[in-house]
C-alpha positions in Angstrom: 2.7 -1.1 74.1 3.8 -2.3 70.7 7.2 -1.5 69.1 8.3 -2.7 65.7 11.7 -1.8 64.2 12.8 -2.6 60.7 10.7 -5.8 60.4 11.1 -7.8 57.2 9.6 -11.1 56.1 10.0 -13.3 53.0 8.0 -16.2 51.6 10.7 -17.9 49.6 12.0 -15.2 47.3 9.0 -13.0 47.8 9.5 -10.1 50.3 6.1 -9.5 52.0 7.3 -7.0 54.7 10.1 -4.6 54.0 11.8 -2.7 56.9 8.5 -1.9 58.7 8.8 0.3 61.8 6.0 1.7 64.0 5.0 2.1 67.6 1.6 2.1 69.3 1.1 3.7 72.7 -1.1 2.2 75.4 -4.7 3.2 74.6 -4.0 4.1 71.0 -6.2 2.9 68.1 -4.2 2.4 64.9 -5.9 1.3 61.7 -3.8 -0.4 59.0 -5.1 0.0 55.5 -3.9 -0.5 51.9 -4.6 -2.6 48.8 -4.9 -6.4 48.9 -1.6 -8.1 49.1 0.2 -5.1 50.7 1.2 -7.1 53.8 -1.3 -5.7 56.3 -2.5 -9.1 57.7 1.1 -10.4 57.8 2.1 -7.3 59.8 -0.6 -7.6 62.4 -0.1 -11.4 62.8 3.6 -10.9 63.4 2.8 -8.9 66.5 1.9 -12.0 68.5 4.2 -14.4 66.6 1.6 -16.0 64.4 3.8 -14.9 61.5 7.5 -15.3 62.3 9.8 -12.6 60.7 13.3 -13.0 59.3 14.7 -9.7 60.5 13.9 -6.8 62.7 12.5 -6.6 66.3 9.0 -6.6 67.7 8.4 -5.9 71.4 4.9 -6.1 72.9 4.3 -5.0 76.5 8.0 -5.6 77.3 8.1 -9.0 75.6 10.5 -9.4 72.7 8.4 -11.4 70.2 11.4 -11.9 67.9 13.7 -13.4 70.6 14.0 -17.1 70.6 13.2 -17.3 74.3 10.0 -15.3 74.0 7.1 -17.0 75.8 4.6 -16.7 73.0 1.9 -18.7 74.8 2.0 -16.2 77.7 2.1 -13.2 75.3 -0.9 -14.5 73.3 -2.9 -14.8 76.5 -2.4 -11.0 76.9 -2.8 -9.9 73.3 -6.3 -10.7 71.9 -6.6 -11.7 68.3 -9.7 -11.6 66.2 -9.6 -13.1 62.7 -11.6 -12.8 59.5 -13.2 -16.1 60.2 -14.4 -16.6 63.7 -12.3 -19.7 64.7 -14.9 -20.8 67.3 -15.2 -24.4 68.5 -18.3 -25.7 66.8 -18.9 -28.5 69.3 -18.9 -26.1 72.3 -21.6 -23.7 73.4 -21.0 -20.0 73.2 -20.3 -19.8 76.9 -18.0 -22.8 76.8 -16.1 -21.2 74.0 -15.3 -18.3 76.3 -14.6 -20.5 79.4 -12.1 -22.9 77.9 -9.0 -20.7 77.6 -9.7 -18.9 80.9 -9.6 -22.3 82.7 -6.7 -23.9 80.8 -4.5 -20.9 80.4 -5.4 -18.4 83.2 -6.2 -21.1 85.7 -9.6 -19.7 86.6 -12.1 -22.0 88.3 -15.2 -23.1 86.4 -17.6 -20.7 88.3 -15.3 -17.7 87.9 -14.8 -18.4 84.2 -18.6 -18.9 83.7 -19.4 -15.6 85.4 -16.8 -13.7 83.4 -18.1 -15.2 80.2 -21.7 -14.3 80.9 -20.7 -10.7 81.7 -18.7 -10.3 78.5 -21.5 -11.9 76.4 -23.9 -9.3 77.9 -21.3 -6.6 77.1 -21.4 -7.5 73.4 -25.2 -7.9 73.3 -25.4 -11.7 73.3 -26.3 -12.6 76.9 -29.4 -14.5 75.8 -27.4 -16.7 73.4 -24.9 -18.2 75.9 -26.2 -21.8 75.6 -26.4 -21.8 71.8 -23.8 -23.3 69.5 -21.9 -21.2 67.0 -23.8 -22.6 64.0 -27.0 -21.3 65.5 -25.8 -17.7 65.3 -25.4 -15.3 62.5 -22.0 -14.3 61.2 -22.1 -11.0 63.0 -23.1 -12.7 66.3 -20.2 -15.2 65.9 -17.7 -12.5 65.4 -19.0 -10.7 68.5 -18.5 -14.0 70.4 -14.9 -14.1 69.1 -14.3 -10.6 70.4 -15.8 -11.5 73.8 -13.6 -14.6 73.9 -10.5 -12.5 73.3 -11.6 -10.1 76.0 -12.1 -12.9 78.4 -8.3 -13.2 78.7 -8.1 -9.6 80.0 -5.8 -8.5 77.2 -3.5 -5.5 77.2 -4.1 -5.0 73.5 -6.4 -6.3 70.8 -5.4 -7.2 67.2 -8.1 -7.3 64.5 -7.4 -8.9 61.0 -10.2 -7.7 58.7 -12.9 -8.7 61.3 -15.8 -7.7 59.0 -14.6 -9.0 55.6 -16.4 -12.3 55.9 -19.7 -10.8 56.9 -22.8 -9.8 55.0 -23.1 -6.0 54.8 -26.0 -5.9 57.2 -23.9 -7.6 59.9 -20.9 -5.3 59.6 -22.2 -2.5 61.8 -23.0 -4.7 64.8 -19.3 -5.8 64.9 -17.9 -2.3 64.3 -20.1 -0.9 67.1 -18.5 -3.3 69.6 -15.0 -2.4 68.3 -15.9 1.3 68.6 -17.0 0.8 72.2 -13.7 -0.9 73.0 -11.8 2.1 71.4 -13.8 4.6 73.5 -13.0 2.6 76.7 -9.3 2.9 76.0 -8.3 -0.5 74.6 -5.0 -0.5 72.7 -6.1 -1.7 69.2 -4.3 -2.5 66.0 -6.9 -3.1 63.3 -6.6 -4.2 59.6 -9.7 -3.1 57.9 -11.2 -1.6 54.7 -14.0 0.1 56.7 -12.9 3.7 56.2 -16.0 5.1 57.9 -14.9 3.1 61.1 -11.3 4.3 60.6 -12.4 7.9 60.3 -14.6 7.7 63.4 -12.4 5.7 65.7 -8.7 5.7 64.8 -6.0 7.9 66.3 -3.6 7.0 63.5 -3.7 5.5 60.1 -0.9 3.3 58.7 -1.1 2.9 54.9 0.8 0.0 53.4 1.7 -0.9 49.8 3.9 -3.8 48.6 5.0 -4.7 52.0 6.1 -1.2 53.0 4.7 1.4 55.4 4.1 4.3 53.0 2.4 6.6 55.4 1.9 6.7 59.2 0.1 9.7 60.6 -2.8 11.2 62.3 -6.2 10.2 61.1 -7.5 13.6 59.9 -4.2 14.4 58.1 -4.3 11.1 56.2 -7.9 11.5 55.0 -7.6 15.2 54.2 -3.9 15.6 53.1 -2.4 12.2 52.2 1.3 12.8 51.5 1.9 10.1 48.9 0.3 9.7 45.4 -0.3 6.0 46.2 -2.4 6.9 49.2 -4.4 9.5 47.3 -5.1 7.0 44.6 -6.2 4.4 47.2 -8.5 6.8 49.0 -10.1 8.1 45.7 -11.0 4.5 44.9 -12.2 3.2 48.2 -14.1 6.3 49.4 -16.1 6.5 46.2 
């Protein structure tokens, strides 16, 4: 589903990604972790072209993201993205937030888009809030709306960039529960997170990054029980305690 080969990126003279290569199969859940500033968010945003790269190749569902002719609008319609901050339209109701892209990008009629939106809001436990505005919801509820909005486009994969980092601790679990359900249902997921409990419960693989490099890429249990690098062992000893 996702192939990355020797991807590198610079901001000026600062190299933020260095020869990053990885592949994610359809239905696989990959958690990307590492210290702040290690390039995790840049890596996940490069998958749908939100962060252009200077060298290397990224192919998603057969579309070469790094080719000049890549149709990024069409690609982004099929690859859902959930950010740290919810990026909802404050002047639209929750239901209308879900309907807008369905109508404008997928060409769905108003009734079909509304029915699909209601079904997804029920799926994330927010069916009774469809007529509210984002400001009337808690942070956790808004993030669940953002996930439902991404799902409304019928994506082939979902990208998550630290989706719980802006939430109060009490709201984290409700978002992780929705993500865990998606993983169990077979959604292809690439998730940047510091929630190691979630990673240990849901991930098929763990990718550990440091200073723009992929230091480790392996099975979940092996990473937590037998990390190969000293840097990963140090990171786990700090974050797990």
